[in-house]
N, C-alpha and C positions, 0 to 999 in steps of 0.2 A: 504495496502499500502505500512505504512510504518511496518509494521509488516513484510510482503514480504518479504525486505529488510534485516532486523538480524532475521529472521529463515537461509535465502540463505546464510549471508555471519558465526552464527550457524554451520550453517552443510560443510560449507567449513572450518572449522578449525577444526571442527570432524572430517569426514574426511585427513582433511591431522595429523594430531594426530598420524590416526587411519593405516598413511601411516611409519609412522617417522619409530616403529622399521624393515620392510619392506627394507626400504635402505641404513637402519646401517647397515647390516649383505655384510659379506667378501664376493666376490668372488670366487666360489669355486674351479674354471680353469686357472693353470697359465699361459696352451699356447692357442694362438690365431693360423686356416692354415690359407693360404692365397690366396689365388688361386681364380682362370679368366684370360679369356684376358688384354692388357692390360689400354683400356676404361672401357671393365668391371670389377672389381675384388669384388670375397666374400668372407669376411672370418665369422672365426665357430671361435670363442675363447673355445670350447664345451675339452676344455683338460687337462686332474691331471697331462700326464705325455710329456718331449719333444717325444716317441719316440709313443706315442700310435697318436704323430700329422703328422711326419713321416710316418705314417702305412696309413693316410690318406692322405696323398698328394701326397703317393708315384702311376704313370704312371697317375695321370693326372698332375702332372704338381706344384708349388707354393713352397710355404716359411713357414713355420714358423719362430711365435715372439712373444713375452714375451705375456700377455696382461697387457696390459696400467694399471687396474683396479684390480689385482689379491692386493692386501693387507697377503695374510697369512691366516694362519691360524687362530681359534678362540681359542685359549687357554691361560692356562696362563702367568700373560708379569710379572712373577717373574723373577727369579733368578734359575737357579738351581745351590746349591751347590754341591761339590765331599768329599765323607767320604774315 
């Protein structure tokens, strides 16, 4: 029984270590469309540009809002120098 408990703890630690890189990536979608009725709203945060979001809600109603989980591109953090 003791070995089973240790094995489960080990498997949980391995699973957590494997998931960490997946959770650390930036969300590439900057805009969310919110649409639906007053009581039930649906959110789709799958838009790179504001125009894509507006095109989606066009004709069905709703509004576009910035994605609260968007962290920007995963580029270099160094400042660019002008020459």
